[in-house]
VMD Tcl script that draws the C-alpha trace (Angstrom):
set ca {
  {-9.17 39.76 -14.47}
  {-11.94 39.47 -17.05}
  {-11.37 36.29 -19.61}
  {-12.97 37.07 -22.96}
  {-15.16 34.16 -24.50}
  {-12.63 33.66 -27.40}
  {-9.51 33.21 -25.18}
  {-11.32 30.85 -22.91}
  {-12.53 28.91 -25.99}
  {-8.77 28.94 -27.51}
  {-7.45 27.82 -24.06}
  {-9.90 24.75 -23.97}
  {-9.22 23.80 -27.67}
  {-5.52 23.95 -26.90}
  {-5.82 21.82 -23.81}
  {-7.84 19.33 -25.79}
  {-5.41 18.99 -28.60}
  {-2.68 18.41 -26.33}
  {-4.55 15.78 -24.28}
  {-5.53 14.17 -27.61}
  {-1.99 14.10 -28.64}
  {-0.81 11.93 -25.60}
  {2.41 13.79 -24.84}
  {4.37 12.52 -21.95}
  {4.33 14.75 -19.05}
  {7.95 15.68 -18.15}
  {7.60 14.21 -14.39}
  {6.51 10.91 -16.05}
  {9.59 10.85 -18.56}
  {12.16 11.48 -15.78}
  {10.51 8.81 -13.43}
  {10.96 6.55 -16.43}
  {14.54 7.00 -16.65}
  {15.10 6.54 -13.04}
  {12.98 3.22 -13.35}
  {15.13 1.96 -16.39}
  {18.24 2.62 -14.48}
  {16.66 0.70 -11.37}
  {15.60 -2.08 -13.65}
  {19.21 -2.43 -15.18}
  {20.73 -2.42 -11.71}
  {18.43 -5.12 -10.55}
  {19.02 -6.99 -13.78}
  {22.88 -6.93 -12.94}
  {22.09 -8.13 -9.50}
  {20.31 -11.06 -10.97}
  {22.84 -11.98 -13.50}
  {25.50 -11.91 -10.60}
  {23.29 -13.99 -8.18}
  {22.65 -16.46 -11.10}
  {26.75 -16.72 -11.58}
  {27.22 -17.24 -7.79}
  {24.44 -19.88 -7.76}
  {26.17 -21.68 -10.71}
  {29.22 -21.53 -9.00}
  {28.20 -22.99 -5.89}
  {26.48 -25.83 -7.75}
  {29.58 -26.76 -9.34}
  {31.69 -26.71 -6.34}
  {28.80 -28.72 -4.45}
  {28.87 -31.32 -7.16}
  {32.75 -31.50 -7.30}
  {33.00 -31.96 -3.78}
  {30.02 -34.67 -3.36}
  {31.76 -36.47 -6.28}
  {34.96 -36.41 -4.57}
  {33.81 -37.65 -1.29}
  {31.90 -40.30 -2.89}
  {34.93 -41.68 -4.82}
  {36.76 -41.34 -1.59}
  {34.07 -43.42 0.11}
  {34.08 -46.10 -2.58}
  {37.64 -46.65 -2.83}
  {38.20 -46.59 1.01}
  {35.46 -49.43 1.52}
  {36.76 -51.23 -1.72}
  {40.26 -52.26 -0.32}
}
mol new
graphics top color blue
foreach p $ca { graphics top sphere $p radius 0.5 }
foreach p [lrange $ca 0 end-1] q [lrange $ca 1 end] { graphics top cylinder $p $q radius 0.2 }
display resetview
């Protein structure tokens, strides 16, 4: 097929305008949405992990304190 010079020039100008407009590519937009969901899931996992760590530290501290007090009162008698 023969491409006229004017239509080729028009296609180049349109491509240049679209490039300068910085329009997101649909595949990238979809990838961002999936990435955001992945980040939200990871954040939920971090929050759950932090809560479990705090719970462990509180229980550890209470057991340690209980054992220490038991040791002090047994040897104090």
